[in-house]
N, C-alpha and C positions, 0 to 999 in steps of 0.2 A: 186633372184636378187643380185648381187654382185657390191662392188663399189671399185675404186681404185682413189687416190689422183695423179693427173699428176701434174709434173711439171709447173708452172705457165709461164714459158717463152718457152713453146712449141708453133709451130706453128699454132692456132686455124683454121684457114681457112683451112688449109691441113687436120688435124681431123676431122673437119664439113665435109667435099667435101667428104671422105671417109664415112661417117656416111650414105651420102644423103640428107644432108641438104639444103633449096632452096638456090640460089644464094644471093637474098634480105637479106635474114636472116643471112646469111655468115656475108653478107659486114657490117650489123648493130654488130653484136655479135664480131666480131674480133677487134673491134676498142675499146671496153670495157676491160678496165684493171680490172682482176681480180685474188684476193688473192689465193683463193681455184678454182679450177678446177677438179669436180670428173667426171672419167668415169663409167655410170651406165650401166650394161651388163644385158641383159634380161629382159626390164622393160615391165609390162603387162601396153597395152595401157590405159585402167582404169586408172592405175596408175600415167602414166605418165601425162594425163589430168589435175588429181588433182594435181599433183605436178608443173606442169606448171603455173597453177593459184595461186597457193600459192607462189610461187618463183617471180611472177612477181607482184604480190602486195604488196611485201615487198622491191622491185628493185632488185632480184636476175634473173637470166635468164634460162631459161632450153633448150636447143637445141635438137630438134628429127628431125628425116627425114620426106621428102616430104610423106604425105598422114597420118601422124602418129595421129594427132589429129581425123581424121574419123576412125581411126582402122583399116585402108589398112591392117595391119598386127597386129598379137595378141599381138606379142612382138618383142622388138627391142632395139637398144641403143640409150642411151642419152647422154647429157653431161651438168652437172649442174656449173654454175658460179655464186660466190657468193662471200661476204667479210664474216671476222668474225661474224659480229652482223648478216648476214642473217644466217651463218651457225647454230648459237646458236639458232635463232629462228625456222628454219626449224629443227634442231635436237628435237625439245620440240612440234612444232606444226604438224608434221607428226606422231605423236605417235598415234593418235586420228583417223586417217585414214585408210580405208582398201586397200584390193589388194596390202598386201606385205608393204605398205609405213613404216607401226610399225617397222619393219624390218631393213627399210633402215633409218629409224630415231635413230634407236640404232648404225647402223654403221656411222651415221653422228657424232652422239655423240663423237665417238673414235677420232674423228681430231679436237676437238675443245681444244683449248690449248696443243698442242703437245710437248713433255719435250725436255729440253735442257741439253745436258752434255757437262761436260767440255771433252778438247782433251785429249787425252793419246797416246801415241807412244808406238807401240809393235815391239820390237826388234827380226827378226828371227835367233834362231842357230839350225843348223842340223846337226845332229850326224852319217849322212850317206854319202856314196860316189857318191850317184846316184841323189841326189836331182838335180832340172835344172837348177840352178844357183850354180857355182863352190863357188862361193864368198862369199857361206853363209855356207861352211860345215869347222866344226871345231872338234878337239880330244881333250879329256885332259885337262891339263893347256893352250892350245890354246884358247880351248872353254872359259875358265875361265876367261885368261884374255879379250877376246873379249865381252865376259857377262859385265863386269867392265868397259872397253872403251863406250860400248855400255850406261849404266849408266850415266855414267860421261857425255855422250853426249846429253842427253836426255830423254831417254827411262824408260818408266814409270810402260812398261810388258816386261819381256823377256818370249818369246815361244820356246820352247825347242822340238824338233822332231826327231825321229830317221828313220824313214822310207819316203820314196818318194811318193807323192800321187799324181806326175806328169800323164799327160795323158801316157798310156801305159807301166806304171810302174805295177810291180807285188809284193804282200805284201810277205816281208820273214819269217815271224811266229814271234810268240810273244818272242820268246827264244830269237831269233836274234835281234829283237826291244831292247830288256831289255838290252841285252849284250851291246849295243850301245851307250844307256842311262844314262844306271845306276852308270857309274864312272864319269860323269858327275854332275848328280843330287847329288850322293854323295859328291863331292866336293863343289857347291854350299850349301849343307849344312852344312860342315864342316867349310865354310868361313863365315858362316852366311848371304851368301847375300841377302837372302829372306829377310831380315831386311832392304834393300837398295831399292828393287824394288819389284814388284810382280810376281810370274814366274807361266806359263802356261806349261802345259804339252800337248803337240799336238798328242792325241794318240786317238784309238779308241777300245783299249783293257785295259779291268778293271784291270788285272796283272799289266800292266805298271802305270797307272792311279794311283792305289792305292800306288804303291812303291814311284810315286813323291809326292802325298798329305802327305803321313807320313813323308816326309822330308821338309816339308815346302811349297811345291808349293801349290796356292789359287784357279787354275783356270784350268777345265777341255777343252782340244778344240778338238771337237769330228767333226770330215768330216762325219760321218754316221748321223748326227744330235740327236744324243741319240736312235739309234736303236736298243741297247742292254739294256735290263732291268737290266742285272746284272751291267752294266757301270754305269747306273741309281742310284742302291743302294749305289755303292761305293762314286758317288759324292755325295748324301743325305748324307752318313754317317760320311765323313770331312766336311761337309758343303761349297764343292766348287762350285765357279760360273761356269755356264757349259755353253760354245760358241756350240749355235747348229746350225751348218752349211747344208745349202742345196746342193745335188749334184743330178742328174741325173745319174744311174747306177753307177760300180764303176770304180775304176782309169783306169784298162785294155783297156775299153770298151767305157768308158763315151763321148768320143768326135765323134764317129762314128756315125754321123747322128743325133744327138739330135734334140727335136722336140718339143714345145710346141704353143697350141692355143692362150695361154696367159700366157706370163712368171709372171708377175707380180701377177696374181690371182692365179696363179698354187704354187707360193713359199708362197703366203699368207696363202694358205688353208694348207700346209706342215708344216709350223711355227704354226696357231692355233693347231693341232694337237699335234704336240712336245713339246709345250709349258705347254698344259694340262696333258701332260706324265709326264713331269717335276713336276708341283704341285702336280702329283699322287703320286710321289714318295719323297716326300717332299724337293725338288730342292727349294731355297729359289729366287736363281737369275738366270737368264739366259741374254745372251748376243747372238743378231742374226747375221749372216752372210750370206747372198745372195749367197754365194759359186760362185764369178767370176772365170770362166773358168772350172769350174764343171760340164761336162755337157750342156756347153752354145754354141750355136753359137754367134759372134760377134754382131751381131743385140740384142740378147737377154742380153750380156755384158753391152752393150751400154745404153737397155733400163733400166735395173736396177741401171747403176750408175746414169741417167738424172731422174729417179722417185724413187730413194732411199726413200727420206723423208717419202712415202707412210706408210713403214714399222714401222715408231713411232707410228704409232696408238696402236702399244703392249705394248706401256710404256718401253721398253728396249733400251738398248744401241746398237746400230749397229755398225758392226766392218766392214771394207771393207780391201780384202787382192787381189790387183793386182800389187804386185811388180814384177816388170820385166816379167809379165805373154805375152804369144802368142799375146793377142790381139793387144798389140803397132805395134809387126810385121804383123800383117793382116791388120793394118790401115796404116803403111808406104808400103804395097807392093801395096797399091793403086796408090802409087807415084813413084813406081818404085823400091823403096829401101827394103834391107832385113836386120833384125836385129839381131845379136845376145842376150841373156840376160846380157851379159855384156856391153850391148849398150842402153839398153832400162831405165836409169833412168830418163833422161828428160819427156819419155813418163808416167813414172811412177808417177812422182810428180805432172803432169798436170791431170791424174785421181783421185789421190788421194786428190789434191785439189778441185775438182769437186766434189768428195763424202763427203768429209766434209763441203761443201757448201752445200750440198744437205741432210744432216742430220747424218751422220756417225762421232761418234767420237773416235773409237779405231781405230787408223790405223796401219796396219800389214806389216811391211817393214824390207828391207835388209839395209837400207843406213839410220840410224838414224840421224845422224847429219846432213844431206841435208835434210831429212825431218823436223826433228825440226826447221831450219831456215825457211825453205820456209813457215811451217803451222804459226808458230808465227809472221813472216812478214804479212802474208795474214791476220789473226787475229788482227793484229794492222792497217791494213789500211781500213779492214771491219767495225771495230768499232770506229775509226775514226769519233769526232762530231767537226765540226766548232766553 
């Protein structure tokens, strides 16, 4: 039995219809405002009956398919609707119950008092000629000037990468990667730019990672999600934060018919395993990145942005990186409009604002100035009280 938190603004009626909830129940429950909506996957019939009674006794609700109370099916999906007080009560009450409810209680407890993190903007610098957005490519002194510009514009973090991970790209080898990024890393170190901002190295190679960490970099941005043991050892050695990103497949073929039974739960399971690995290697802090566009369909990307807050239950900062990505073009093509990366800033700002609203605190982007303004204005409006 697994649960995941849904965005409270979803179309409840639509979700319940798909589950097979009866029409009367849908009409009653869709009118109720719930701060917490949990989708429960494969709950045992006996467990559901107990949970439903416990939920109703405190004013919460459990939506189940027609015939569920009579155990027509042994396992099915359910929807728990509750507020914070209900959540706290149920996370304690179900600890004494059988049929897997003890484990459910532990899962619910992780969503009590979800952490909040301050906004950080991460500017992107690419030292390669084949990154998908031409405006992010810089070399030598040009890169240093752009880094200083980004810092002045509001970047808290600068993420430097030397190889493209766009769909269809092929890794050129560690020596070529190091050849591209080392001159920029050396300039950053020489001018002590690491004192003005936090620097992140976008690499999955331990040799490149160590070169950067030795010269003032503090974050390891790993698109393989800490796949390499050697990489984990190097990150732990330098006490680096590690960005654990999810992807399905490798860049060369990751967008060839990716498929998920449930993208939220699959990525949740991936994060659980990789966080455990990080801890085993002595890595003290991780940042989670759901990997927008990395082996994902448009529907997967939209689901991850919509329900991003779910992943805060791990207790770590969430990074979102959808800057100028093809999902924007996929959306616009529905309106008969094709877009190039250079035309996707408005769509990028819309996605990143929504991701920020749904729990992301690190926004990885190509356009620092525009993001700083948009997100700071959004914060001011959201936080304003009469």
